[in-house]
C-alpha positions in Angstrom: -54.4 221.4 236.9 -58.0 221.6 235.6 -60.5 218.7 235.5 -62.1 218.1 232.1 -65.8 218.2 232.9 -67.1 214.9 234.4 -64.0 213.0 233.4 -61.0 211.9 235.4 -58.6 213.8 233.2 -56.6 216.7 234.8 -54.9 219.0 232.4 -52.6 222.0 232.4 -54.4 225.4 232.1 -52.7 225.9 228.7 -53.4 223.3 225.9 -50.5 223.2 223.4 -51.8 223.4 219.9 -50.2 221.1 217.5 -51.3 222.7 214.2 -47.8 224.1 213.6 -46.0 220.7 214.0 -44.8 219.6 210.6 -45.9 222.9 209.1 -44.1 226.0 210.3 -42.1 223.9 212.9 -40.1 221.0 211.6 -39.6 217.9 213.8 -36.6 219.1 215.7 -38.3 222.5 216.4 -41.5 220.7 217.4 -39.6 218.4 219.8 -38.0 221.5 221.4 -41.3 223.1 222.0 -42.9 219.9 223.3 -39.9 219.4 225.6 -40.2 223.0 227.0 -43.9 222.6 227.5 -43.5 219.3 229.4 -40.7 220.8 231.5 -43.1 223.6 232.6 -45.6 221.0 233.7 -47.7 220.9 230.6 -49.5 217.7 229.7 -52.3 218.6 227.3 -51.6 218.4 223.5 -54.2 219.2 220.8 -53.8 217.9 217.2 -55.8 216.6 214.4 -55.5 214.1 211.5 -56.0 216.9 209.1 -52.9 218.8 210.3 -51.2 219.9 208.0 -53.0 218.7 204.8 -53.3 222.3 203.5 -49.5 222.4 202.9 -48.5 221.5 199.3 -47.0 218.0 199.3 -48.6 217.1 202.7 -51.3 214.4 203.1 -52.4 215.2 206.6 -51.3 213.4 209.8 -47.9 215.2 209.9 -48.6 216.7 213.3 -49.9 213.5 214.8 -46.8 211.7 213.6 -44.5 214.2 215.2 -46.4 214.0 218.5 -46.3 210.2 218.4 -42.6 210.2 217.7 -41.9 212.6 220.5 -43.9 210.6 223.1 -42.2 207.4 222.0 -38.8 209.1 222.3 -39.5 210.5 225.7 -41.4 207.5 227.1 -44.0 209.9 228.5 -47.3 208.8 226.9 -48.9 208.0 230.2 -48.2 211.5 231.5 -49.8 213.2 228.4 -53.4 213.9 227.7 -53.7 213.7 223.9 -56.6 215.2 221.9 -57.1 214.7 218.2 -59.9 215.1 215.7 -61.8 213.4 212.9 -63.8 214.8 210.0 -61.6 217.1 207.9 -58.8 214.9 206.5 -58.9 214.8 202.7 -60.3 211.4 201.8 -61.7 210.8 205.3 -64.0 213.8 205.6 -67.3 213.8 207.5 -68.5 211.8 210.4 -69.9 208.5 209.0 -69.3 205.4 211.1 -66.9 204.1 208.4 -64.9 207.3 208.3 -64.7 207.6 212.1 -63.4 204.0 212.4 -60.8 204.4 209.7 -59.7 207.8 210.9 -59.3 206.6 214.5 -57.2 203.7 213.5 -54.9 206.0 211.5 -54.6 208.5 214.3 -53.7 205.7 216.8 -51.1 204.4 214.5 -49.5 207.8 213.9 -49.6 208.7 217.6 -48.1 205.4 218.5 -50.6 204.8 221.2 -53.4 202.4 222.1 -55.9 205.1 223.1 -56.9 208.7 222.3 -57.8 210.6 225.5 -60.1 213.1 223.9 -61.4 212.5 220.4 -63.2 215.4 218.7 -65.6 215.6 215.9 -63.7 218.3 214.0 -66.8 219.9 212.5 -70.5 219.1 212.4 -71.6 216.8 209.6 -75.3 217.4 209.0 -75.3 214.9 206.1 -74.7 212.0 208.6 -77.3 211.2 211.2 -76.2 212.0 214.7 -77.2 208.5 215.7 -74.6 207.0 213.3 -71.9 209.4 214.4 -72.4 209.0 218.2 -72.8 205.2 217.7 -69.4 205.0 216.0 -67.8 207.1 218.8 -69.5 205.0 221.4 -68.1 201.8 219.9 -64.5 203.2 220.1 -65.1 204.2 223.7 -66.4 200.7 224.6 -63.3 199.2 222.9 -61.0 201.4 225.0 -59.5 203.0 221.9 -61.0 206.4 222.9 -61.4 207.6 226.5 -63.8 210.5 225.9 -65.4 212.3 222.9 -65.8 216.0 222.2 -67.2 218.4 219.6 -65.5 221.2 217.6 -67.3 223.8 215.6 -70.8 222.8 216.6 -73.7 225.2 217.0 -75.7 225.3 220.2 -78.8 223.6 218.7 -76.9 220.6 217.2 -74.7 220.2 220.3 -77.8 220.2 222.5 -79.4 217.6 220.2 -76.3 215.4 220.3 -76.2 215.5 224.1 -79.9 214.7 224.4 -79.5 211.7 222.0 -76.5 210.4 224.0 -78.5 210.6 227.2 -81.6 209.0 225.7 -79.7 206.2 223.9 -77.1 205.5 226.6 -74.2 206.5 224.2 -70.9 208.1 225.0 -71.5 211.9 225.3 -69.5 214.9 224.4 -67.5 216.1 227.4 -65.9 219.2 225.8 -66.3 221.8 223.1 -63.7 223.5 221.0 -65.0 226.8 219.6 -63.4 229.7 217.9 -63.2 232.2 220.8 -60.9 234.9 221.9 -60.9 238.6 223.0 -61.3 239.8 219.4 -63.8 237.1 218.4 -66.5 236.7 221.0 -69.8 236.3 219.2 -69.7 232.6 218.2 -69.3 231.3 221.8 -70.9 233.8 224.1 -74.6 233.4 224.6 -76.4 230.1 223.8 -73.2 228.0 223.3 -71.6 229.2 226.5 -74.9 228.7 228.4 -75.2 225.2 227.1 -71.6 224.3 228.1 -72.2 225.5 231.7 -75.5 223.9 232.0 -74.3 220.5 230.7 -70.9 220.6 232.4 -68.9 220.6 229.2 -65.3 222.0 229.3 -64.6 224.7 226.7 -61.2 224.7 225.0 -61.1 227.8 222.7 -59.0 227.6 219.6 -57.5 230.6 217.9 -57.1 231.8 221.5 -54.6 234.5 220.4 -56.4 235.4 217.2 -53.6 234.1 214.9 -51.0 235.9 217.0 -52.7 239.3 217.0 -53.4 239.0 220.8 -49.8 238.3 221.4 -49.1 241.9 220.5 -46.8 241.2 217.5 -49.0 242.7 214.9 -49.3 246.5 215.1 -49.6 249.4 212.7 -46.4 249.6 210.7 -45.0 246.3 212.0 -43.8 243.9 209.4 -43.9 240.4 210.8 -42.7 237.4 208.8 -45.3 234.8 209.6 -47.7 232.5 207.8 -50.5 234.0 210.0 -49.8 237.6 209.3 -52.7 238.1 206.9 -55.1 236.5 209.4 -53.9 238.6 212.2 -54.0 241.8 210.2 -57.8 241.8 209.9 -58.0 242.7 213.6 -56.0 245.9 213.1 -59.0 248.2 213.3 -60.1 250.7 216.0 -61.5 247.9 218.2 -58.4 245.8 217.8 -56.1 248.7 218.8 -58.4 249.4 221.8 -57.9 245.7 222.9 -54.2 245.9 222.4 -54.0 249.1 224.5 -55.9 247.4 227.4 -53.7 244.3 227.1 -50.5 246.4 227.1 -51.6 248.3 230.2 -52.4 245.2 232.2 -49.3 243.3 231.1 -47.1 246.2 232.1 -48.8 246.5 235.5 -48.4 242.8 236.1 -44.9 242.4 234.7 -46.1 239.7 232.3 -46.7 239.2 228.6 -49.5 240.5 226.5 -50.2 236.9 225.3 -50.5 235.6 228.9 -53.1 238.4 229.7 -55.1 237.6 226.6 -55.2 233.9 227.5 -55.9 234.6 231.2 -59.0 236.6 230.1 -60.4 233.4 228.5 -60.0 231.6 231.8 -62.5 234.0 233.3 -65.2 233.2 230.8 -68.1 230.8 231.5 -67.2 227.1 230.9 -63.6 227.8 229.7 -61.2 225.2 231.1 -58.0 225.9 229.1 -57.3 227.9 226.0 -55.4 226.3 223.1 -52.3 228.1 221.7 -49.4 227.0 219.6 -45.8 228.0 219.5 -43.1 227.4 216.8 -40.2 227.9 219.1 -39.5 227.6 222.9 -39.2 231.4 223.0 -42.7 231.8 221.7 -43.9 229.3 224.3 -42.2 231.3 227.0 -44.6 234.2 226.3 -47.6 231.8 226.9 -46.5 230.0 230.0 -47.1 232.8 232.6 -50.8 232.0 232.1 -50.4 229.0 234.4 -50.1 231.4 237.4 -51.9 234.5 236.2 -55.4 235.2 237.5 -57.0 238.5 236.5 -58.9 240.6 239.1 -62.3 242.1 238.6 -61.0 245.5 237.4 -58.7 243.9 234.8 -61.5 241.7 233.5 -63.8 244.7 233.2 -61.2 246.7 231.3 -60.8 243.9 228.8 -64.5 243.3 228.5 -65.1 246.9 227.8 -62.3 247.2 225.3 -63.5 244.2 223.3 -67.2 244.9 223.5 
């Protein structure tokens, strides 16, 4: 287990992404994945009120609803660490105090719980003063409806400003960051943002940890993969991407493990990273991810992956 920053929350080294629940995985399939994850010792689920509002006919909240039904059916709420987000749900976009309050109540209702363990600002809202946003989050923390708050898709300057404001005003502070970060997409996090997380003790939970499935090794020249994410993954099929896959293939073969697990394990070697976020539509897909829990790369393996993805 890994401790989230300065909190008392201990989480599994793989955070299960809930973006597929209610989208490419129906409720029964989602329950099967969640059951398999919990059976493997997993306890950290990431969702958002906006999942999956992009699907025709969906309004958002589908993923939270499935997670809530699953926890109620299994009676395991107290064993799970649940993260959800506010700011991107159609009709409840942004981070005004009114929006945060309404969105939190909706998430609590769909999740069938009385508290959110980790509540993210889904994206920075420069139109709303940080004082208003952090004040609204702080009120929820004081009421016990939210245990800790976190930031997603924040730049280093704004994140630093928010942390300074929380410190100065005595408000709840962000304890974690969720950036777009993986072997094929390194530039957004590495540098100022990573340095800030380390300096301030924030836990980093990278999303798109497998680059829309590309780093699982499914997408290769000539391969025809039937997936909603195929177009997103295909953009990595260039000279650099093939170099990364070759390095992953070699290490996975030597270790007798999966390409996906090696790609996720690389993230755990990076500054500030506490657990990568990855999703699975089926228990079989989850099986490829779970070896991460016991896989630690050595210095030579880390160097090979660093060089291939430079």
